[in-house]
DOTORNU-552398 format. One record per residue (C-alpha): residue number from 1; chain; x, y, z. Coordinates in nm, 4 decimals. Layout:
BEGIN
NODE    n  chain      east     north        up
NODE  NUM      A         X         Y         Z
...
***
This chain:
BEGIN
NODE    n  chain      east     north        up
NODE    1      A   -1.4644    9.0295    2.8113
NODE    2      A   -1.6345    8.8708    3.1111
NODE    3      A   -1.4474    8.5974    3.2954
NODE    4      A   -1.5782    8.2430    3.2339
NODE    5      A   -1.6205    8.1865    3.6079
NODE    6      A   -1.8355    8.4976    3.6361
NODE    7      A   -2.0449    8.4062    3.3317
NODE    8      A   -2.1064    8.0592    3.4740
NODE    9      A   -2.2198    8.2072    3.8044
NODE   10      A   -2.4418    8.4514    3.6175
NODE   11      A   -2.5999    8.1898    3.3923
NODE   12      A   -2.6628    7.9468    3.6780
NODE   13      A   -2.7706    8.2198    3.9207
NODE   14      A   -2.5165    8.0990    4.1754
NODE   15      A   -2.4982    8.2562    4.5177
NODE   16      A   -2.1312    8.1683    4.5702
NODE   17      A   -1.8187    8.2262    4.3640
NODE   18      A   -1.4475    8.1615    4.4188
NODE   19      A   -1.1938    8.3401    4.2011
NODE   20      A   -0.8307    8.2335    4.2275
NODE   21      A   -0.5408    8.0970    4.0251
NODE   22      A   -0.2892    8.2266    3.7763
NODE   23      A   -0.5360    8.3213    3.5023
NODE   24      A   -0.7522    8.5251    3.7390
NODE   25      A   -0.4447    8.6890    3.8873
NODE   26      A   -0.3115    8.7811    3.5428
NODE   27      A   -0.6493    8.9201    3.4382
NODE   28      A   -0.6677    9.1355    3.7514
NODE   29      A   -0.3148    9.2652    3.6930
NODE   30      A   -0.3994    9.3591    3.3334
NODE   31      A   -0.7514    9.4950    3.3576
NODE   32      A   -0.8654    9.4852    3.7198
NODE   33      A   -1.1652    9.2910    3.8451
NODE   34      A   -1.4236    9.1937    3.5833
NODE   35      A   -1.7050    9.4535    3.6284
NODE   36      A   -1.9621    9.1853    3.5429
NODE   37      A   -1.8912    9.0360    3.8837
NODE   38      A   -2.0671    9.3275    4.0510
NODE   39      A   -2.3893    9.2607    3.8607
NODE   40      A   -2.4311    8.9333    4.0506
NODE   41      A   -2.6418    9.0984    4.3178
NODE   42      A   -2.7650    8.7650    4.4566
NODE   43      A   -2.4172    8.6619    4.5679
NODE   44      A   -2.3891    8.5904    4.9376
NODE   45      A   -2.0357    8.4429    4.9237
NODE   46      A   -1.7452    8.6023    4.7362
NODE   47      A   -1.3924    8.4653    4.7595
NODE   48      A   -1.1034    8.6260    4.5696
NODE   49      A   -0.7791    8.4854    4.7048
NODE   50      A   -0.4146    8.4296    4.6100
NODE   51      A   -0.4178    8.6857    4.3264
NODE   52      A   -0.2506    9.0180    4.2511
NODE   53      A   -0.5565    9.2149    4.3671
NODE   54      A   -0.4358    9.5555    4.4905
NODE   55      A   -0.7603    9.7523    4.5140
NODE   56      A   -1.1254    9.6678    4.5543
NODE   57      A   -1.3552    9.8604    4.3158
NODE   58      A   -1.6255   10.0936    4.4490
NODE   59      A   -1.8778    9.8652    4.2813
NODE   60      A   -1.8326    9.6183    4.5676
NODE   61      A   -2.1166    9.8039    4.7439
NODE   62      A   -2.3596    9.6736    4.4790
NODE   63      A   -2.3281    9.3220    4.6222
NODE   64      A   -2.5663    9.4136    4.9028
NODE   65      A   -2.6564    9.0486    4.9781
NODE   66      A   -2.3005    8.9457    5.0609
NODE   67      A   -2.2677    8.7650    5.3915
NODE   68      A   -1.9119    8.6392    5.3420
NODE   69      A   -1.6271    8.8319    5.1793
NODE   70      A   -1.2944    8.6464    5.1583
NODE   71      A   -0.9973    8.8400    5.0193
NODE   72      A   -0.7026    8.6617    5.1759
NODE   73      A   -0.3542    8.6279    5.0259
NODE   74      A   -0.3772    8.9182    4.7827
NODE   75      A   -0.1861    9.2488    4.7601
NODE   76      A   -0.4372    9.4868    4.9143
NODE   77      A   -0.2635    9.7895    5.0639
NODE   78      A   -0.5909    9.9633    5.1532
NODE   79      A   -0.9491    9.8487    5.1973
NODE   80      A   -1.2194   10.0357    5.0082
NODE   81      A   -1.4505   10.2014    5.2627
NODE   82      A   -1.7464   10.0998    5.0426
NODE   83      A   -1.7250    9.7606    5.2128
NODE   84      A   -1.8994    9.9267    5.5055
NODE   85      A   -2.2125    9.9440    5.2892
NODE   86      A   -2.2474    9.5653    5.2892
NODE   87      A   -2.4942    9.5664    5.5752
NODE   88      A   -2.5539    9.1891    5.5687
NODE   89      A   -2.1843    9.1012    5.5944
NODE   90      A   -2.1063    8.8450    5.8651
NODE   91      A   -1.7593    8.7183    5.7747
NODE   92      A   -1.4702    8.9352    5.6536
NODE   93      A   -1.1337    8.7716    5.5776
NODE   94      A   -0.8531    9.0104    5.4802
NODE   95      A   -0.5639    8.7963    5.6014
NODE   96      A   -0.2338    8.7790    5.4181
NODE   97      A   -0.2405    9.1209    5.2496
NODE   98      A   -0.0359    9.4430    5.2793
NODE   99      A   -0.2812    9.6479    5.4845
NODE  100      A   -0.1465    9.9274    5.7060
NODE  101      A   -0.4857   10.0538    5.8183
NODE  102      A   -0.8561    9.9761    5.7997
NODE  103      A   -1.1442   10.2214    5.7515
NODE  104      A   -1.3191   10.3222    6.0734
NODE  105      A   -1.6488   10.2649    5.8940
NODE  106      A   -1.6116    9.8898    5.9510
NODE  107      A   -1.7761    9.9628    6.2842
NODE  108      A   -2.0975   10.0222    6.0848
NODE  109      A   -2.1223    9.6520    5.9946
NODE  110      A   -2.3784    9.5595    6.2568
NODE  111      A   -2.4079    9.1934    6.1469
NODE  112      A   -2.0333    9.1246    6.1516
NODE  113      A   -1.9463    8.8002    6.3330
NODE  114      A   -1.5908    8.7151    6.2232
NODE  115      A   -1.3019    8.9429    6.1242
NODE  116      A   -0.9691    8.7981    6.0131
NODE  117      A   -0.6998    9.0591    5.9432
NODE  118      A   -0.4022    8.8409    6.0374
NODE  119      A   -0.0708    8.8572    5.8524
NODE  120      A   -0.0860    9.2220    5.7472
NODE  121      A    0.1040    9.5356    5.8563
NODE  122      A   -0.1654    9.6990    6.0673
NODE  123      A   -0.0616    9.9505    6.3322
NODE  124      A   -0.4123    9.9868    6.4754
NODE  125      A   -0.7678    9.8598    6.4394
NODE  126      A   -1.1031   10.0355    6.4097
NODE  127      A   -1.3209   10.0572    6.7197
NODE  128      A   -1.5467    9.7551    6.7127
NODE  129      A   -1.7624    9.8708    7.0041
NODE  130      A   -2.0772    9.8942    6.7904
NODE  131      A   -2.0223    9.5521    6.6295
NODE  132      A   -2.2146    9.3818    6.9086
NODE  133      A   -2.2451    9.0499    6.7221
NODE  134      A   -1.8701    9.0169    6.6730
NODE  135      A   -1.7599    8.6740    6.7970
NODE  136      A   -1.4115    8.6250    6.6508
NODE  137      A   -1.1334    8.8692    6.5755
NODE  138      A   -0.7966    8.7515    6.4447
NODE  139      A   -0.5325    9.0243    6.4197
NODE  140      A   -0.2261    8.8058    6.4702
NODE  141      A    0.1013    8.8834    6.2933
NODE  142      A    0.0680    9.2604    6.2582
NODE  143      A    0.2288    9.5691    6.4168
NODE  144      A   -0.0400    9.6514    6.6732
NODE  145      A    0.0863    9.8556    6.9645
NODE  146      A   -0.2389    9.8426    7.1591
NODE  147      A   -0.4970    9.5772    7.2382
NODE  148      A   -0.8145    9.6044    7.0233
NODE  149      A   -1.0801    9.8414    7.1572
NODE  150      A   -1.3317    9.5674    7.2292
NODE  151      A   -1.3393    9.5429    7.6103
NODE  152      A   -1.6940    9.6643    7.6642
NODE  153      A   -1.9943    9.4952    7.8319
NODE  154      A   -2.1991    9.5240    7.5130
NODE  155      A   -1.9590    9.2839    7.3353
NODE  156      A   -2.1636    8.9911    7.4648
NODE  157      A   -2.0772    8.7583    7.1744
NODE  158      A   -1.7009    8.8093    7.1605
NODE  159      A   -1.5528    8.4637    7.2187
NODE  160      A   -1.2127    8.4698    7.0475
NODE  161      A   -0.9373    8.7306    7.0292
NODE  162      A   -0.6195    8.6364    6.8467
NODE  163      A   -0.3424    8.8947    6.8598
NODE  164      A   -0.0258    8.6850    6.8599
NODE  165      A    0.2967    8.8328    6.7208
NODE  166      A    0.2308    9.2037    6.7609
NODE  167      A    0.3769    9.4819    6.9779
NODE  168      A    0.1008    9.5052    7.2380
NODE  169      A    0.2402    9.6463    7.5629
NODE  170      A   -0.0492    9.5775    7.8002
NODE  171      A   -0.3837    9.4106    7.8464
NODE  172      A   -0.6571    9.6545    7.9552
NODE  173      A   -0.8110    9.6140    8.2993
NODE  174      A   -1.1504    9.6311    8.1300
NODE  175      A   -1.0908    9.2892    7.9706
NODE  176      A   -1.2931    9.1427    8.2562
NODE  177      A   -1.6063    9.2821    8.0881
NODE  178      A   -1.5844    9.0186    7.8113
NODE  179      A   -1.8218    8.7662    7.9637
NODE  180      A   -1.8153    8.5274    7.6638
NODE  181      A   -1.4397    8.5240    7.6012
NODE  182      A   -1.3153    8.1667    7.5480
NODE  183      A   -0.9926    8.2135    7.3509
NODE  184      A   -0.7266    8.4804    7.4115
NODE  185      A   -0.4006    8.4441    7.2226
NODE  186      A   -0.1535    8.7255    7.2909
NODE  187      A    0.1729    8.5331    7.2747
NODE  188      A    0.4814    8.7023    7.1305
NODE  189      A    0.3995    9.0596    7.2337
NODE  190      A    0.5525    9.3058    7.4836
NODE  191      A    0.3226    9.2470    7.7820
NODE  192      A    0.4920    9.2826    8.1209
NODE  193      A    0.1959    9.2517    8.3572
NODE  194      A   -0.1339    9.0650    8.3479
NODE  195      A   -0.4336    9.2378    8.5093
NODE  196      A   -0.6161    9.0460    8.7788
NODE  197      A   -0.9428    9.1346    8.6022
NODE  198      A   -0.8603    8.8693    8.3420
NODE  199      A   -0.9727    8.6088    8.5960
NODE  200      A   -1.3266    8.7515    8.5645
NODE  201      A   -1.3511    8.6016    8.2158
NODE  202      A   -1.5235    8.2918    8.3498
NODE  203      A   -1.5487    8.1095    8.0156
NODE  204      A   -1.1838    8.1517    7.9195
NODE  205      A   -1.0481    7.8101    7.8218
NODE  206      A   -0.7590    7.8863    7.5889
NODE  207      A   -0.5059    8.1471    7.7021
NODE  208      A   -0.1614    8.1899    7.5465
NODE  209      A    0.0745    8.4436    7.7056
NODE  210      A    0.4004    8.2811    7.5991
NODE  211      A    0.6974    8.4828    7.4759
NODE  212      A    0.6092    8.8016    7.6622
NODE  213      A    0.8477    8.9801    7.9041
NODE  214      A    0.6281    8.9001    8.2067
NODE  215      A    0.7837    9.0323    8.5284
NODE  216      A    0.6229    8.7729    8.7569
NODE  217      A    0.8552    8.4727    8.7349
NODE  218      A    0.6037    8.2283    8.8772
NODE  219      A    0.3471    8.3350    8.6210
NODE  220      A    0.6140    8.3126    8.3530
NODE  221      A    0.6782    7.9513    8.4489
NODE  222      A    0.3072    7.8707    8.4353
NODE  223      A    0.2814    8.0310    8.0922
NODE  224      A    0.5579    7.8071    7.9648
NODE  225      A    0.3534    7.5060    8.0704
NODE  226      A    0.0548    7.6540    7.8870
NODE  227      A   -0.2371    7.5203    8.0936
NODE  228      A   -0.5053    7.7887    8.0982
NODE  229      A   -0.6884    7.6884    8.4166
NODE  230      A   -0.3723    7.6951    8.6234
NODE  231      A   -0.2712    8.0324    8.4826
NODE  232      A   -0.6163    8.1783    8.5567
NODE  233      A   -0.6099    8.0328    8.9086
NODE  234      A   -0.2744    8.1969    8.9711
NODE  235      A   -0.3866    8.5323    8.8279
NODE  236      A   -0.7005    8.5161    9.0399
NODE  237      A   -0.4942    8.4658    9.3565
NODE  238      A   -0.1958    8.6861    9.2838
NODE  239      A   -0.2968    8.9348    9.0150
NODE  240      A    0.0137    9.1126    8.8871
NODE  241      A    0.1975    9.0973    9.2233
NODE  242      A    0.5546    8.9747    9.1946
NODE  243      A    0.6228    8.9293    9.5661
NODE  244      A    0.4656    8.7217    9.8416
NODE  245      A    0.2193    8.9155   10.0612
NODE  246      A    0.2988    9.0126   10.4252
NODE  247      A    0.0387    8.7659   10.5498
NODE  248      A    0.2102    8.4824   10.3655
NODE  249      A    0.5573    8.5895   10.4808
NODE  250      A    0.4485    8.5936   10.8453
NODE  251      A    0.3496    8.2287   10.8273
NODE  252      A    0.7146    8.1317   10.8458
NODE  253      A    0.8775    7.8347   10.6795
NODE  254      A    0.5718    7.6124   10.6870
NODE  255      A    0.3587    7.8806   10.5223
NODE  256      A    0.6181    7.9465   10.2550
NODE  257      A    0.6477    7.5756   10.1821
NODE  258      A    0.2693    7.5558   10.1424
NODE  259      A    0.2775    7.8398    9.8899
NODE  260      A    0.5636    7.6795    9.6985
NODE  261      A    0.3787    7.3467    9.6904
NODE  262      A    0.0699    7.5193    9.5550
NODE  263      A    0.2655    7.6878    9.2772
NODE  264      A    0.4450    7.3631    9.2030
NODE  265      A    0.1129    7.1860    9.1604
NODE  266      A   -0.0070    7.4588    8.9254
NODE  267      A    0.2970    7.4161    8.7018
NODE  268      A    0.2211    7.0520    8.6234
NODE  269      A    0.2508    7.0096    8.2479
NODE  270      A   -0.0821    6.9564    8.0725
NODE  271      A   -0.1942    6.9988    7.7098
NODE  272      A   -0.5567    7.0517    7.6137
NODE  273      A   -0.8066    6.9387    7.3513
NODE  274      A   -1.1493    7.1051    7.3597
NODE  275      A   -1.4303    6.9250    7.1777
NODE  276      A   -1.7263    7.1258    7.0517
NODE  277      A   -2.0607    6.9845    6.9397
NODE  278      A   -2.1427    6.9350    6.5719
NODE  279      A   -2.2196    7.2231    6.3417
NODE  280      A   -2.5656    7.1449    6.2053
NODE  281      A   -2.4653    7.3002    5.8728
NODE  282      A   -2.1926    7.0433    5.8065
NODE  283      A   -2.2446    6.6664    5.7881
NODE  284      A   -2.1057    6.3930    5.5640
NODE  285      A   -2.3785    6.2151    5.3664
NODE  286      A   -2.2598    5.8588    5.3021
NODE  287      A   -2.4030    5.6897    4.9914
NODE  288      A   -2.4691    5.3160    4.9800
NODE  289      A   -2.2599    5.2658    4.6656
NODE  290      A   -1.9339    5.3544    4.8408
NODE  291      A   -1.9750    5.0812    5.1034
NODE  292      A   -1.8505    4.8088    4.8691
NODE  293      A   -1.5523    5.0189    4.7580
NODE  294      A   -1.4069    5.2046    5.0567
NODE  295      A   -1.6789    5.1962    5.3222
NODE  296      A   -1.5263    5.3782    5.6173
NODE  297      A   -1.4901    5.7532    5.6689
NODE  298      A   -1.4641    5.9784    5.9716
NODE  299      A   -1.4164    6.3546    5.9726
NODE  300      A   -1.3831    6.6454    6.2129
NODE  301      A   -1.2962    7.0141    6.2102
NODE  302      A   -0.9904    7.1660    6.3785
NODE  303      A   -1.0664    7.5296    6.4531
NODE  304      A   -0.8540    7.8385    6.4990
NODE  305      A   -0.5098    7.7131    6.4019
NODE  306      A   -0.2165    7.9344    6.3122
NODE  307      A    0.0533    7.8142    6.0740
NODE  308      A    0.4133    7.9229    6.0533
NODE  309      A    0.6435    7.7864    5.7849
NODE  310      A    0.7935    7.5468    6.0378
NODE  311      A    0.4573    7.4253    6.1692
NODE  312      A    0.3214    7.3827    5.8160
NODE  313      A    0.6239    7.1744    5.7166
NODE  314      A    0.6038    6.9589    6.0296
NODE  315      A    0.2300    6.9059    5.9817
NODE  316      A    0.2842    6.7684    5.6312
NODE  317      A    0.5693    6.5512    5.7597
NODE  318      A    0.3418    6.4187    6.0349
NODE  319      A    0.0830    6.3025    5.7818
NODE  320      A    0.3528    6.1357    5.5721
NODE  321      A    0.4889    5.9562    5.8786
NODE  322      A    0.1450    5.8267    5.9762
NODE  323      A    0.0744    5.7117    5.6206
NODE  324      A    0.3924    5.5041    5.6257
NODE  325      A    0.3411    5.3632    5.9763
NODE  326      A   -0.0014    5.3469    6.1389
NODE  327      A   -0.1829    5.3629    5.8033
NODE  328      A    0.0413    5.0848    5.6698
NODE  329      A    0.1221    5.2580    5.3417
NODE  330      A   -0.2446    5.3726    5.3111
NODE  331      A   -0.3674    5.0122    5.3135
NODE  332      A   -0.5393    5.0610    5.6495
NODE  333      A   -0.6384    5.4256    5.6096
NODE  334      A   -0.5690    5.7456    5.4186
NODE  335      A   -0.5537    6.0923    5.5740
NODE  336      A   -0.6722    6.4008    5.3880
NODE  337      A   -0.6676    6.7555    5.5237
NODE  338      A   -0.8560    7.0495    5.3745
NODE  339      A   -0.8876    7.4224    5.4290
NODE  340      A   -1.2323    7.4277    5.5887
NODE  341      A   -1.3052    7.7804    5.4674
NODE  342      A   -1.2859    7.6527    5.1083
NODE  343      A   -1.5593    7.3923    5.1542
NODE  344      A   -1.8252    7.6481    5.0463
NODE  345      A   -2.0570    7.5572    5.3322
NODE  346      A   -2.3222    7.2889    5.3338
NODE  347      A   -2.2967    6.9117    5.3591
NODE  348      A   -2.0323    6.6919    5.2026
NODE  349      A   -2.1082    6.3703    5.0175
NODE  350      A   -1.9040    6.0495    5.0383
NODE  351      A   -1.9856    5.8444    4.7313
NODE  352      A   -1.8412    5.6317    4.4507
NODE  353      A   -1.8247    5.7277    4.0836
NODE  354      A   -1.7180    5.5523    3.7616
NODE  355      A   -1.3591    5.6456    3.6658
NODE  356      A   -1.4758    5.8496    3.3671
NODE  357      A   -1.7381    6.0396    3.5692
NODE  358      A   -1.5146    6.1401    3.8596
NODE  359      A   -1.3549    6.4765    3.7798
NODE  360      A   -1.0923    6.6351    4.0025
NODE  361      A   -0.8355    6.9098    3.9898
NODE  362      A   -0.5577    6.7206    4.1679
NODE  363      A   -0.3488    6.8838    4.4377
NODE  364      A   -0.0637    7.0748    4.2686
NODE  365      A   -0.1560    6.8916    3.9501
NODE  366      A   -0.2757    7.1611    3.7105
NODE  367      A   -0.5812    7.0967    3.4950
NODE  368      A   -0.8933    6.9037    3.5859
NODE  369      A   -0.8849    6.5335    3.4963
NODE  370      A   -1.1215    6.2392    3.5143
NODE  371      A   -1.0322    5.9592    3.7511
NODE  372      A   -0.9419    5.7425    3.4542
NODE  373      A   -0.7189    6.0118    3.3026
NODE  374      A   -0.5430    6.0730    3.6339
NODE  375      A   -0.4860    5.6999    3.6824
NODE  376      A   -0.3304    5.6662    3.3346
NODE  377      A   -0.1213    5.9804    3.3830
NODE  378      A    0.0181    5.8526    3.7120
NODE  379      A    0.0785    5.5077    3.5630
NODE  380      A    0.2855    5.6636    3.2823
NODE  381      A    0.4785    5.8806    3.5268
NODE  382      A    0.5470    5.5788    3.7460
NODE  383      A    0.6767    5.3742    3.4546
NODE  384      A    0.9009    5.6565    3.3372
NODE  385      A    1.0391    5.7024    3.6874
NODE  386      A    1.1013    5.3312    3.7188
NODE  387      A    1.2982    5.3272    3.3934
NODE  388      A    1.4861    5.6449    3.4797
NODE  389      A    1.5957    5.5196    3.8217
NODE  390      A    1.6261    5.1581    3.7047
NODE  391      A    1.4233    5.0318    3.9986
NODE  392      A    1.1266    4.8018    4.0297
NODE  393      A    0.9649    5.0096    4.3060
NODE  394      A    0.7601    5.3241    4.2856
NODE  395      A    0.7630    5.6337    4.5058
NODE  396      A    0.5226    5.9093    4.6053
NODE  397      A    0.1539    5.8663    4.5260
NODE  398      A    0.2464    5.6332    4.2389
NODE  399      A    0.3000    5.3495    4.4871
NODE  400      A   -0.0723    5.3539    4.5754
NODE  401      A   -0.2052    5.3036    4.2223
NODE  402      A   -0.2429    4.9283    4.2682
NODE  403      A   -0.5333    4.9961    4.5077
NODE  404      A   -0.7371    5.1286    4.2139
NODE  405      A   -0.6523    4.8673    3.9526
NODE  406      A   -0.9584    4.6997    3.8068
NODE  407      A   -1.2043    4.9090    4.0084
NODE  408      A   -1.5305    4.9975    3.8340
NODE  409      A   -1.6018    5.2712    4.0905
NODE  410      A   -1.3727    5.5143    4.2720
NODE  411      A   -1.4507    5.6460    4.6201
NODE  412      A   -1.4560    6.0238    4.6517
NODE  413      A   -1.5713    6.3107    4.8732
NODE  414      A   -1.7601    6.5973    4.7100
NODE  415      A   -1.8568    6.9422    4.8325
NODE  416      A   -2.1999    7.1023    4.8324
NODE  417      A   -2.1700    7.1958    4.4623
NODE  418      A   -2.0690    6.8430    4.3585
NODE  419      A   -1.6986    6.9143    4.3049
NODE  420      A   -1.4660    6.6308    4.4078
NODE  421      A   -1.2396    6.7487    4.6889
NODE  422      A   -1.0865    6.4142    4.7816
NODE  423      A   -0.9983    6.1030    4.5815
NODE  424      A   -0.8579    5.8489    4.8296
NODE  425      A   -0.6074    5.6951    4.8480
NODE  426      A   -0.4486    5.9101    4.5751
NODE  427      A   -0.4951    6.2838    4.6161
NODE  428      A   -0.6922    6.5818    4.7424
NODE  429      A   -0.8253    6.8582    4.5218
NODE  430      A   -0.6607    7.1922    4.4612
NODE  431      A   -1.0002    7.3464    4.5489
NODE  432      A   -0.9502    7.2882    4.9229
NODE  433      A   -0.5718    7.3075    4.9388
NODE  434      A   -0.4234    7.4199    5.2695
NODE  435      A   -0.1978    7.7255    5.2720
NODE  436      A   -0.0098    7.9267    5.5317
NODE  437      A   -0.3255    8.1372    5.5684
NODE  438      A   -0.5439    7.8404    5.6612
NODE  439      A   -0.7069    7.8903    6.0011
NODE  440      A   -0.9413    7.5914    6.0205
NODE  441      A   -0.9023    7.2373    5.8909
NODE  442      A   -1.1265    6.9530    5.7867
NODE  443      A   -0.9572    6.6252    5.8733
NODE  444      A   -1.0862    6.3279    5.6755
NODE  445      A   -0.9750    5.9674    5.7270
NODE  446      A   -1.1005    5.6928    5.4962
NODE  447      A   -1.0310    5.3214    5.4841
NODE  448      A   -1.1430    4.9841    5.3559
NODE  449      A   -1.0867    4.7941    5.6811
NODE  450      A   -1.2855    4.9309    5.9748
NODE  451      A   -1.4270    5.2451    6.1252
NODE  452      A   -1.2212    5.1748    6.4371
NODE  453      A   -0.8972    5.1798    6.2373
NODE  454      A   -0.9898    5.5191    6.0895
NODE  455      A   -1.0654    5.6538    6.4367
NODE  456      A   -0.7336    5.5270    6.5700
NODE  457      A   -0.5507    5.7119    6.2930
NODE  458      A   -0.7463    6.0319    6.3576
NODE  459      A   -0.6881    6.0034    6.7331
NODE  460      A   -0.3152    5.9663    6.6774
NODE  461      A   -0.3005    6.2534    6.4303
NODE  462      A   -0.4798    6.4875    6.6730
NODE  463      A   -0.2634    6.3743    6.9634
NODE  464      A    0.0500    6.4607    6.7634
NODE  465      A   -0.0986    6.7931    6.6546
NODE  466      A   -0.1552    6.9209    7.0092
NODE  467      A    0.2089    7.0104    7.0915
NODE  468      A    0.2680    7.1157    6.7319
NODE  469      A   -0.0006    7.3866    6.7587
NODE  470      A    0.1059    7.5316    7.0918
NODE  471      A   -0.0418    7.2784    7.3312
NODE  472      A   -0.4099    7.3442    7.2667
NODE  473      A   -0.6571    7.2386    6.9974
NODE  474      A   -1.0280    7.2985    6.9465
NODE  475      A   -1.2037    7.0132    6.7661
NODE  476      A   -1.5572    7.0291    6.6312
NODE  477      A   -1.7490    6.7079    6.5794
NODE  478      A   -1.8741    6.6077    6.2337
NODE  479      A   -2.1647    6.3670    6.1799
NODE  480      A   -2.1994    6.0903    5.9229
NODE  481      A   -2.5597    6.0520    5.8037
NODE  482      A   -2.7360    5.8459    5.5386
NODE  483      A   -2.9166    5.9971    5.2394
NODE  484      A   -3.2312    6.0357    5.4496
NODE  485      A   -3.0468    6.2325    5.7163
NODE  486      A   -3.0403    5.9543    5.9755
NODE  487      A   -2.7396    5.9714    6.2074
NODE  488      A   -2.4888    5.6884    6.1563
NODE  489      A   -2.1871    5.8057    6.3557
NODE  490      A   -2.0115    6.1109    6.4919
NODE  491      A   -1.6449    6.1870    6.5447
NODE  492      A   -1.5027    6.2437    6.7944
NODE  493      A   -1.7565    6.0686    7.0187
NODE  494      A   -1.7120    6.0240    7.3943
NODE  495      A   -1.5181    5.7036    7.3318
NODE  496      A   -1.2721    5.8793    7.0990
NODE  497      A   -0.9692    6.0897    7.1921
NODE  498      A   -0.9301    5.9063    7.5211
NODE  499      A   -0.5624    5.9408    7.6125
NODE  500      A   -0.3715    5.7750    7.8947
NODE  501      A   -0.2441    5.9799    8.1871
NODE  502      A    0.1109    5.9835    8.0529
NODE  503      A    0.0050    6.1777    7.7450
NODE  504      A   -0.0327    6.4993    7.9475
NODE  505      A   -0.3433    6.5843    7.7416
NODE  506      A   -0.6689    6.6916    7.9046
NODE  507      A   -0.9807    6.6471    7.6897
NODE  508      A   -1.2608    6.8944    7.7617
NODE  509      A   -1.5998    6.8014    7.6175
NODE  510      A   -1.9027    7.0298    7.5890
***
């Protein structure tokens, strides 16, 4: 029997489908993937995640229009080589599986732009030399003994390489050929020397070499500080040399002092936030009807993050702390964070709906409910908790219910298919829930008071996130527009994320 989700996609001729959850996982474990799925030849986006999927059927090659294939957080031990027949594929996400190897035929995917194979058990990677459009490769948290075979002049688009937490012993001298490289994360490997050729990567802005057994102690100290420009400057001047040159030694005490002062200046602590221009494919369309309910919203994307259990826990705690302090118990503003890869692409809509029309699958809350049903459910839970604990105060999200009492419309944020992904100030949707595999975030801050208050909260959140995520963040602007597409605001603008000198944060704007 065909799965309901597949039948819906078939009947509505959808081009995108997400399959996840306990029922899907149980169905896959019992009978494998519904074969009807592979008749949906118009699909360009397929996402099967967080299930018991162990193998991908040969029929995957029938989906010849696929541009995005997301298979993260499953139980794949091997990848079907038929994937190489998807000649329009641009994005391949295999993170969080049990993969030991990948088929060499992946090099045949000439349109491939992004590959995420993080959090597997890979010992090696295919040669990506012929994937000339490849821009991002994430192979962090594997067992790689060698750096990916990507250091070739024809890799003109390769901008990000993420290979943290592997067993890589050296960086190739040929890395200088990567003219577009902006991000190189090779922390927690077995690298002892850094080739001077790395300094030829003129666009490199984010370099992480921490937790490697680097022999050069001065370079090791710079790496601990984590400021890319200073590390590159040092590599450019000293390469992999661990001793002072004869010329420097002959300068005597004054010359040595000058060198020490130079190195001391380079080791000045400095964090970094890089701000990229808006993605034209993602804006927030703000409807007039929400302006009398909860009028203020700002949003931005945080790209290329890596979660550990500790970081994930601290990130949630950070949001809770800000809700209780700067947000004044969500009276001033409410923070919501989403897995950006689950937004389905396209614009978001900030609007207001009657309580019975708003439908949401609340975060960790099970079945889909209307706004009215969720409000009543939470009211009942709050009353039961109050009686059980014999207190007159409420806890958790129950303490925010008073903000909705008597409202004829509820503010909400919907995705491109009309699904509610955020219901402030109460809850997010399970549809865009963050997990340990999340690599990019949508931050959303809403409020009833002022746009400035929302920006202040977002500024503070990002400031606190910088050290949490290794000292460097990449933020992408998101625009607010009206229903006619006219620009209303953008965050972060040039007046946002302006930190004082004591913060130690440098903001780099495109």
